[in-house]
C-alpha positions in Angstrom: 44.4 -18.8 -25.3 40.7 -19.0 -24.4 38.3 -21.6 -25.6 36.6 -19.1 -28.0 40.0 -18.4 -29.6 40.6 -22.1 -30.1 37.1 -22.7 -31.6 37.6 -19.7 -34.0 41.0 -21.0 -35.1 39.5 -24.4 -35.8 36.8 -22.8 -37.9 39.4 -21.0 -39.9 41.1 -24.3 -40.6 37.7 -25.7 -41.7 37.3 -22.6 -43.9 33.8 -21.8 -42.6 33.0 -18.5 -41.0 29.9 -17.2 -39.3 29.4 -13.5 -39.8 26.8 -11.2 -38.3 25.7 -8.2 -40.4 24.1 -5.3 -38.5 23.3 -1.7 -39.0 20.3 0.6 -38.9 17.4 0.0 -41.3 18.0 1.1 -44.9 21.8 1.0 -44.5 22.1 -1.4 -47.4 22.9 -4.7 -45.6 20.6 -6.9 -47.7 21.8 -5.1 -50.9 25.4 -5.8 -50.0 24.6 -9.5 -49.6 22.7 -9.7 -52.9 25.6 -8.0 -54.6 28.0 -10.7 -53.2 25.6 -13.4 -54.4 25.3 -11.7 -57.8 21.5 -11.4 -57.4 19.2 -8.7 -58.6 19.6 -5.6 -56.3 16.7 -3.7 -57.9 14.1 -5.5 -55.8 15.4 -5.4 -52.3 12.9 -5.2 -49.5 13.6 -4.5 -45.8 14.6 -7.5 -43.8 11.9 -8.2 -41.2 13.6 -10.6 -38.8 16.7 -12.2 -40.2 18.1 -14.0 -43.3 20.9 -16.4 -43.5 22.9 -16.5 -46.7 25.8 -18.8 -47.5 28.5 -17.3 -49.8 31.5 -19.1 -51.3 34.3 -16.5 -51.1 38.1 -17.0 -51.6 37.8 -20.6 -50.7 35.8 -20.0 -47.6 32.2 -20.6 -46.8 30.7 -17.5 -45.3 27.5 -17.9 -43.4 26.2 -14.3 -43.2 23.3 -13.5 -40.8 21.5 -10.4 -42.0 19.4 -9.0 -39.2 16.9 -6.3 -39.7 17.8 -2.9 -38.4 14.4 -1.5 -37.5 14.2 -0.1 -34.0 11.7 -2.8 -33.0 14.2 -5.6 -34.0 17.4 -4.2 -32.4 16.8 -5.7 -29.0 16.9 -9.1 -30.7 20.4 -8.6 -32.2 22.1 -9.9 -29.0 20.5 -13.3 -29.6 22.8 -13.8 -32.6 26.1 -13.2 -30.9 27.1 -16.8 -30.1 29.8 -18.6 -32.1 30.6 -15.6 -34.4 33.8 -15.1 -36.3 33.2 -11.5 -37.5 30.8 -8.6 -37.2 30.0 -6.4 -40.1 28.4 -3.0 -39.3 26.9 -1.0 -42.2 26.5 2.8 -42.1 24.5 4.6 -44.7 26.7 7.5 -45.8 23.8 9.1 -47.7 22.0 9.7 -44.3 24.5 11.2 -42.0 21.7 12.7 -39.9 21.4 9.2 -38.4 25.2 8.9 -37.6 24.6 9.5 -33.8 22.0 6.8 -33.8 24.5 4.5 -35.5 27.0 5.3 -32.8 24.6 4.7 -30.0 23.5 1.3 -31.3 27.0 0.2 -32.3 28.4 1.1 -28.9 25.7 -1.2 -27.3 26.8 -4.0 -29.6 30.6 -3.5 -29.2 30.3 -3.5 -25.4 29.0 -7.0 -25.4 31.7 -9.4 -24.1 30.7 -12.1 -26.6 32.2 -10.0 -29.3 35.7 -9.6 -27.7 38.3 -10.7 -30.1 36.1 -10.7 -33.2 37.0 -9.0 -36.4 34.9 -5.9 -36.9 34.3 -4.6 -40.4 32.6 -1.3 -40.8 31.2 -0.5 -44.3 30.7 3.1 -45.0 28.1 2.3 -47.6 26.5 4.3 -50.4 29.8 6.1 -51.0 28.6 6.7 -54.6 25.9 9.0 -53.2 28.0 11.5 -51.2 30.8 14.0 -51.9 34.2 12.3 -51.8 35.6 14.8 -49.3 32.9 13.8 -46.7 34.1 10.2 -46.5 37.5 10.8 -44.7 35.7 13.0 -42.2 33.1 10.3 -41.4 35.8 7.7 -41.2 37.7 9.7 -38.6 34.5 10.5 -36.7 33.5 6.8 -36.6 37.0 5.8 -35.3 37.1 8.6 -32.7 33.5 8.3 -31.4 33.6 4.5 -31.2 37.1 4.6 -29.8 38.2 1.9 -32.3 41.8 2.8 -31.8 41.5 1.2 -28.3 40.8 -2.2 -30.1 43.7 -4.2 -31.4 44.5 -2.7 -34.8 44.3 -6.0 -36.6 40.7 -6.6 -35.3 38.9 -3.8 -37.1 38.8 -2.0 -40.4 36.6 0.6 -42.1 35.9 0.2 -45.8 34.1 2.5 -48.1 31.5 0.6 -50.1 28.7 0.8 -52.6 26.4 -2.1 -52.7 26.2 -1.5 -56.4 30.0 -2.2 -56.7 31.0 -5.8 -55.9 34.7 -4.9 -55.8 34.2 -2.4 -53.0 32.2 -4.9 -51.0 34.7 -7.7 -51.7 37.6 -5.7 -50.2 36.0 -5.9 -46.8 35.3 -9.6 -47.1 38.9 -10.2 -48.2 40.1 -8.5 -45.1 37.9 -10.8 -42.9 39.0 -14.1 -44.5 42.6 -13.3 -45.5 43.6 -10.3 -43.5 
């Protein structure tokens, strides 16, 4: 067991987790966080830089780092990879034209050795804005293109979500803290 694994296990005992939330601009990252915090989601503005939000969830304290997804900010994402317990990637289902851009950026992130062993949660967000039959196709494509099946099966999950539905968002967080 490596030092990072020992540190992560100790944090779980302390019930405090550091989570990094990434994805392209306009994917719904900030809206998801506001939903979790039960804040007004009608006035969400793009994150320019980063925001740190602390959420009490299922007896855990989640420190969620929401980093802006604009192209000019993506090179800074790697500065936030230290001492993480989980990575959340948010994909905008209502804009599948950007799916290849998602794959390109997510591959860069997943190839970073600091993320080895982390739980990886992928939200297919805005599920309420697309035809239901499209969702399984996208889920399969994400798994195949990102070669997620080569990662330990207990280390990653894909969840459908709508930032307007706290229950769909909560399922992913439950997997991180309890799964």
